[in-house]
Each structure stands twice: as structure tokens, then as C-alpha cells.
C-alpha positions, 0 to 999 in steps of 0.5 A: 499499499506505502507504493500507492502512496508513492505514484499519489506523491508523484503526480501531487509532486509533477503537479506543483513542479509546473507552477513553481519558478524557474530559472530563465532558460529557452521557452522551447525547453520548457514547451519540452519538459512540460509535455514530458512531465504530462508524458510522465503522468500519463505512464504512471496513472497508466501503471496505477491503474493496471497493476492494481486491477490485478494486485490490488493491495498488494502492488508494488511501484518502483522506489529509491531503493527498490526495483519493481518490474511487471511483465506477462500483462502484470501478471508476473513481477520481479521485486528486488529489495536492495535493504533486505538483499531479497528478490521476490519473483511472483505470479498471479497467472491462472493458466501453468503458473509454473511456466510463468513464474520460470520465465519471470525468474529468468528474466529477472536473473538476466536483466540487462545492466542498462536501466534504459533496456528496462521499461519500469513503466510498462509490462513490456518484456525485457530482453537478455543482453550483455552483462547480467544487472544482478552478475555477482550479486546473486548466485545459483545453487553451485554458489556460482555467478549467473550470466549465462541463459542456460544457468539461469534456467537451471536455477529456476528449475531447482528454484520451483523445485525447492523453493516454490510457495504460494499464497492467496489475494482474493480469489487468486493464487500467488505462486512466488520464490524468494531468492536471497542476494550475496552478504555483500550484494551492495558492496558489488553493486557499487564498486562497478562504478568505479571509474565513473565516481573516480573521473567525476571526482577528478573533473569537479573536485569532489572526494571519491569517498563522499560521492560513494556515500551519497550514492549507497544513502540515495539509492543503496547503488540502485540505477532504476531508483525512482522516488515521490519527489521526481529525483532519478537513478543512482544519485537521485537527482531532480531534473527540474532543480538540480539537474537544471541548476548544472546545467545553467550554471556548470554545463552552461546551457538551457534545459534540464536532463530527462528521466532517461539521462538521470537513468543512465550511471555515468550521466547521473554521476556526472549531473549529481557531482557537478552539483555537490561542486556547485554547493562547494564552489557557488552557494556554500562557498562563504563557510571557511571551515573545509569540515564545516562546509563538507556538513553543509554540503551534505545537507544541502544536497538534501534539503537545499542551500537555502534550508541549511542556511535558514538554519542558522539564521533568517537572513540568508547573507549572515548565515556563513558568519554565524558558521564560521564562529562555530566549531565543524563540531557545533555546525553538524549538531545544529544541522543534525538537531535543529534543520527544520527538516527531519529528513535533512537532520538524518541524511546528514547523520547516514551519509556521513556515517557511510563516508566514513565507513568508505574512507575505512575500507580505502584506507584498508585497501591502500595499506 
């Protein structure tokens, strides 16, 4: 039921975006972006209708830490819970459910490592190709990673014979299997973006550990991540705010990235890191202490630079001076205890803890 709320929030947010002020830009771009938003609203509405018609109270939709893909006329689905490390593959097909579930399992295991090839907003089948997204994050009953179709099919048969269960949903019966991911699945997802993160770090002068920490907190390294705030991809970039800001101030062009752009891991990491760069060097550059500025940047990535400054003073121009009078520890305490948004208070704590973990990992590897 919580995922239904996500859909409603998305629609409300998109409606609100159309009336919010925007930086000046090309009117043609605004027209195109308006069409894109209306098209997205239509897709969400259609998805909600089709899913709720079949799954009712058990409807699920994609989120920041959840990959949800429907196929087979919305009668089969895969749900990857990146927080718990479990994959649930299910079908409500009333005709040969075992065969439908088998196909859904194989499709899930072989889903390509390219979000552009996966349509989360329809029941379009997934065409396997290249290295699977789950390669190394799931192993079969022989403890082997799954790349080839024959291995995926063999593991699907094993799961059907040993782990298939069923439950009722009204007059329907749901057949499902629960596939555990490997213990270090998040690390395996994260470090495959190492070269992209290294490149963005050097390009924008943002530490690798901070980029890793932001991605871990924002999406748990889920390139398919979406949120009720209309944010997409690994670093959960909102096209109309951070995306547009990066386009205008960093890339020197009008417009904003599209949803498809932000599902591309390389592009998403570039834009997200560019926004961290903007926060560091433009919006919060008057904060003198590097550690205090780092805390402010992390908080601002979630709650905006204005939210950070307003936490210290109603006069934003005076806020940096007040911050500069405090120790970094005091700045951290104020932002985690007095920021007006509870989410921003928790966010700084989470990212800070995550970055400490990545720094320890990097140190142990270099040592």
C-alpha cells in the first residue's frame, strides 16, 4: 500500500512543479519538459490502473531502494529489495503458473545492466543482453554467479522444485520464490561504478568517498531508483532543480536532463557530482572551515542550500558568518538537531557515517 502512496505523491509533486518558479531558459525547452512531465503522468496513471486491477492491496511500485518490474500483462513481477537483499519473483497467472514463474525468474536473473533497456512503467518484456545487472549479486545453488541463459534456466528449475510457495490474494493464487542476494551485494553494485566515480571526482573536485556515500544513502547503488520527489537514478537527481542548475551554471546550456538521461549511471554520477561541486564552490563557498562546509554541502544536497543557511539565521547573507564562528562539531550538531526538516537531519548523519565507512575501506585497501 505504501507504493500506492508513492504514485499519488509523484503526481502531486509533478503538478506542483509546473507552477513553481524556474530559472530563465529557452521557452522551447520548457515546452518540451512540460510535455515530458505530462507524458510521465500518463505513464504513472496507466501503470497504477493496470497494477491495482490485478494485484489490489499487494500492489508494489519502484522506489529508491526497490526495483519492481511487471511483465506478462502485469501478472508476473520481480521485486528486488536492495535494503534487505532479497528478490521476490511472483506470478498470479491462472494458466500454467509454474511456466510463467519460470520465465519471470529467468528474465530477472538476466536483466541487462542498462536501465535504458528496462521499462519500469509498463509490462514490456525484458530482452537479455550483455552482462546481467545481478551478476555477482546472486549465485545459484552451486554458488556460481549467473551470466548465461542455461545457468539462469537451470537455477530457475531448482528454485521451482525446492523453494516455490504460494499464498492467496482474494480469488487469485500467487506463486512465488524468494531469492537471497549475496551478503556483500551492495559492495558489488557500488564498486562497479568505481571508474565513473573516480572520473567525476577528478573533474569536479569532490572526494570519491563523499560521492560513494551519497549514492549509498540515496539509492543503495540502484541505478533504477525513482522517488516520490521526481528524483532519478543513483544520485537521485531532480531534473527541474539540481539538474537544471547544473545545466545552466556548470554546463552552460539551457534546459534540464531528461528522465532517460538520469537513468544512465555515467550521466547521473556526472550531474550529481557537478551539483555537489556547485554547493561547495558557489552556494556555500563562504563557509571557511572545510569540515563545516562539508557538513553543509551534505545537508544541502538533501534539503537545499537555503535550508542549511536558514537553520543558522533567517538572514541568509548573515548565516555563513554565524557558521564561521562555530566549530565543525557545533555545525554538525546544529544541522542534525535543528534543521527544520527531519529528513535533512537524518540525511547528514547517514551520509557522514557512510563516508567514514568508505574512507576506512579505502585506507585498508591502500595499506
